[in-house]
C-alpha positions in Angstrom: 95.1 13.7 71.8 96.9 16.6 73.4 100.2 15.3 72.1 98.8 15.0 68.5 97.3 18.5 68.6 100.5 20.1 69.9 102.5 18.4 67.2 100.4 19.8 64.3 99.3 23.1 66.0 102.2 24.0 68.4 100.4 27.2 69.4 97.1 25.6 70.3 95.9 25.9 73.9 94.7 22.7 75.5 92.3 23.0 78.4 91.5 20.1 80.7 88.2 19.9 82.5 87.5 18.1 85.8 84.6 18.0 88.2 85.0 20.4 91.1 84.9 17.6 93.6 87.1 15.2 91.6 89.9 17.4 90.4 92.8 15.1 91.1 94.8 16.1 88.1 94.4 19.8 88.6 95.3 19.4 92.3 98.3 17.3 91.5 99.8 19.7 89.0 99.3 22.6 91.3 101.1 20.8 94.1 103.8 19.3 91.8 103.1 15.7 92.7 100.5 13.0 92.3 97.9 13.7 95.0 95.4 11.0 96.2 92.1 12.7 97.0 90.3 11.5 100.1 86.9 12.0 98.5 85.7 12.1 94.9 82.2 12.8 93.7 80.8 10.1 91.4 78.1 12.0 89.6 80.5 12.0 86.6 81.6 8.4 87.3 83.8 8.1 84.2 86.2 10.7 85.5 86.0 9.9 89.2 89.7 9.2 89.9 91.3 9.5 93.3 94.8 9.8 92.0 96.2 10.5 88.5 97.9 7.7 86.6 101.7 7.3 86.6 101.8 7.8 82.8 99.0 10.4 82.4 100.3 12.8 85.1 103.6 13.8 83.4 101.9 14.0 80.0 99.1 16.3 81.3 101.7 18.4 83.2 103.6 19.0 80.0 100.8 19.3 77.4 97.7 20.7 79.2 97.9 24.5 79.4 95.0 25.1 81.8 92.5 23.2 83.9 88.9 24.2 84.5 86.6 22.7 87.1 82.9 22.5 86.7 79.9 21.7 89.0 77.4 18.9 88.5 74.8 21.5 87.6 77.0 22.9 84.9 77.5 19.4 83.5 73.7 18.9 83.5 73.3 22.2 81.6 75.8 21.0 79.0 73.9 17.7 78.6 70.7 19.7 78.1 72.4 21.9 75.5 73.5 18.9 73.6 70.0 17.5 73.6 68.3 20.7 72.6 70.8 21.4 69.7 71.5 17.9 68.4 69.1 15.5 70.2 72.2 13.7 71.6 72.5 12.6 75.2 76.1 12.2 76.4 76.9 10.7 79.7 77.9 13.2 82.4 81.7 12.6 82.0 81.3 12.9 78.2 79.7 16.3 78.5 82.3 17.7 80.9 84.4 19.3 78.2 81.4 21.2 76.9 80.5 22.3 80.4 84.0 23.7 80.7 83.7 25.5 77.4 80.3 27.0 78.2 81.6 28.2 81.6 84.5 30.1 79.9 82.3 31.4 77.1 79.8 32.8 79.6 82.6 34.5 81.5 83.9 36.1 78.3 87.1 34.1 78.4 86.5 32.7 74.9 86.2 35.3 72.2 83.7 35.0 69.3 86.5 35.2 66.7 88.5 32.3 68.3 88.4 28.9 66.9 87.5 26.4 69.5 86.4 22.8 69.7 85.5 20.4 72.4 85.8 16.6 72.6 82.6 14.9 73.6 82.7 11.2 74.2 80.6 8.5 76.0 76.9 7.7 76.0 76.9 5.3 79.0 73.7 6.8 80.4 71.4 5.0 82.8 67.9 6.0 81.9 66.9 6.6 85.5 69.8 9.1 85.8 68.0 11.5 83.4 65.5 12.6 86.1 68.3 14.0 88.3 70.1 15.5 85.3 66.9 17.3 84.1 66.2 18.7 87.6 69.7 20.1 88.0 70.0 21.5 84.4 67.4 24.2 85.0 65.1 25.5 82.2 66.3 26.9 78.9 69.4 28.9 79.6 68.3 29.7 83.1 70.0 28.4 86.2 68.0 27.0 89.1 68.7 28.5 92.5 66.9 27.7 95.8 66.2 30.6 98.1 65.1 30.2 101.7 62.9 33.1 102.7 62.2 34.4 106.2 58.6 35.4 106.5 56.2 36.5 109.3 53.7 33.8 110.4 50.6 35.7 109.1 48.4 35.5 106.0 49.6 36.8 102.7 53.3 36.6 103.2 54.0 34.0 100.5 51.9 36.1 98.1 53.9 39.2 99.1 57.1 37.5 98.1 55.8 36.1 94.8 54.9 39.6 93.7 58.6 40.5 93.7 59.6 37.8 91.2 60.1 39.1 87.6 57.4 38.0 85.2 59.7 35.9 83.0 61.0 34.0 86.0 59.9 30.4 86.3 59.1 28.8 89.7 60.3 25.2 89.5 60.1 24.1 93.1 58.2 25.1 96.3 58.9 23.4 99.6 57.0 24.7 102.6 55.4 23.4 105.7 54.2 25.4 108.7 56.4 25.1 111.8 56.3 26.6 115.3 57.5 30.2 115.8 56.8 33.7 114.5 58.9 33.2 111.4 58.3 30.7 108.6 60.9 29.6 106.1 59.5 28.5 102.7 62.0 27.4 100.0 61.5 28.6 96.4 63.4 27.0 93.5 63.7 29.7 90.8 64.9 29.2 87.2 66.1 32.6 86.0 68.8 34.4 84.2 71.7 35.8 86.2 70.3 39.3 85.7 66.9 38.3 87.0 68.4 36.5 90.0 70.3 39.6 90.9 67.1 41.6 90.5 65.3 39.3 92.9 68.1 39.5 95.5 68.3 43.3 95.2 64.5 43.6 95.5 64.3 41.3 98.6 67.1 43.3 100.3 65.3 46.6 99.6 62.1 45.3 101.0 63.9 44.1 104.1 63.1 40.4 103.4 65.7 38.1 104.8 66.8 35.2 102.6 69.7 32.8 101.9 70.8 30.7 99.0 70.6 27.1 100.1 70.9 25.4 96.7 73.5 23.0 97.9 72.0 22.0 101.3 71.1 18.4 101.8 67.5 18.8 103.0 66.7 20.9 99.9 68.4 18.5 97.5 66.4 15.6 99.0 63.2 17.7 99.3 62.8 17.2 103.0 59.8 19.4 103.9 59.6 20.2 107.6 56.1 20.8 109.0 54.1 20.4 112.2 50.5 19.2 111.4 49.2 20.1 114.9 49.7 23.8 114.1 47.3 23.9 111.1 43.8 25.3 112.0 40.8 23.9 110.0 43.1 22.5 107.3 42.1 21.6 103.8 44.5 19.7 101.5 44.0 19.7 97.7 45.7 18.4 94.6 45.9 21.1 91.9 46.9 21.2 88.3 47.7 24.6 86.8 49.3 25.7 83.5 53.1 25.7 83.5 53.4 29.4 82.8 55.0 32.3 84.7 52.5 33.7 87.2 50.1 30.8 87.3 50.9 30.0 90.9 50.5 33.7 91.8 47.1 33.8 90.2 45.9 30.9 92.4 47.3 32.5 95.5 45.5 35.8 94.9 42.2 34.0 94.6 42.4 32.4 98.0 44.3 35.1 99.9 41.2 36.7 101.5 40.3 33.6 103.5 43.1 31.0 103.4 46.7 30.8 104.4 49.2 28.2 103.3 50.3 25.6 105.8 51.8 23.2 103.3 53.0 23.4 99.7 54.8 20.8 97.7 55.5 21.4 94.1 58.3 20.6 91.6 58.6 21.2 87.9 58.3 18.1 85.8 58.5 19.4 82.2 54.8 18.8 81.5 52.5 21.4 80.2 50.8 21.4 83.6 52.1 21.8 87.1 51.0 19.5 89.8 51.1 20.4 93.5 49.9 19.2 96.9 48.6 22.3 98.7 47.6 22.6 102.3 45.5 25.6 103.4 44.3 26.6 106.8 41.5 28.9 107.9 40.4 31.0 110.8 37.0 29.2 110.9 35.3 26.1 109.5 32.9 28.4 107.6 35.8 30.0 105.7 37.0 26.6 104.7 33.6 25.7 103.4 33.6 28.9 101.4 36.8 27.9 99.6 35.4 24.4 99.0 32.5 26.0 97.2 34.9 28.2 95.1 36.9 25.2 94.0 34.7 24.5 91.0 35.1 28.0 89.7 38.9 27.8 90.0 39.0 25.0 87.5 37.1 27.0 84.9 39.7 29.8 84.6 43.0 29.9 86.5 43.8 26.2 87.0 43.1 23.0 85.1 41.7 21.0 88.1 41.4 21.0 91.8 40.3 18.2 94.0 40.4 17.5 97.7 42.6 14.6 98.8 41.0 11.5 100.3 40.3 11.1 104.0 42.9 8.4 104.1 45.6 10.6 102.6 44.5 13.4 104.9 44.9 11.2 108.0 48.4 10.1 106.9 49.5 13.7 106.4 47.9 15.3 109.4 47.6 12.5 111.9 44.5 11.0 113.4 44.0 13.8 115.9 43.2 16.2 113.1 40.3 14.2 111.7 37.8 15.1 114.3 35.9 18.2 113.4 38.5 19.3 110.7 37.8 17.1 107.6 
């Protein structure tokens, strides 16, 4: 295709796109020889090549003017863009060119007056792959980043952080479990514009709240929530459904802040009109826990759709048999 384009439009600029962890052609051209990569990521399996072909390497060296590398998240965002604009779902490798174009467009490297086109091919999509793609694509034109926050081990700290999130920001993931020590480290997945993400980072720094971006860390990607059940005092675990709107989680937290502290929170955005979360609360006294139990009916009438306590069997599996006596 590059040969045909160059023949009829000699001044055209041809840009090749590769995955950032499978850029065998880009690496080879930069080093002036065919390079065999030790590792290639297979998320975009149609382009997962360890070493460029003997025929394609010299052709690309002569005809391709520039190479762009994209992340898996950027490919997922391109797939989402195709779905939202055309109701078409290309396979990851087929959407790679659009991901490269969108990356350059967002950087201002493609001018509005320039004529551009991308080649999209391939619809070899496993249906089960869509879950991972949707999770990595973010929401709308917002990117999802995962921030690990350092907080004091005292009541109200999660609520304090949530108040610093811009109103239009969507919370898409919460991973938190109480662990030993004076500092806790909840993880928040945030879908926000680059501007809002910068605002969040700036605000946290001004407030002296320590945080780190761990979006690529393995335990976050696999949602491994660390917690020590023996540390939870008078625990109460509930399954809640709340409207998928900005601030819904904050509303719930404000209603329980006077008596309860979080000891566990497991939530992930699913695209439904409601959010579903498994929430663990702890209390200073058994009486405080009973007060929240009595409030649960009122919660479902205004700020959330439903709230129900988990079964004794589920509670035992989560907390261990030693927590059953006098606590549930």
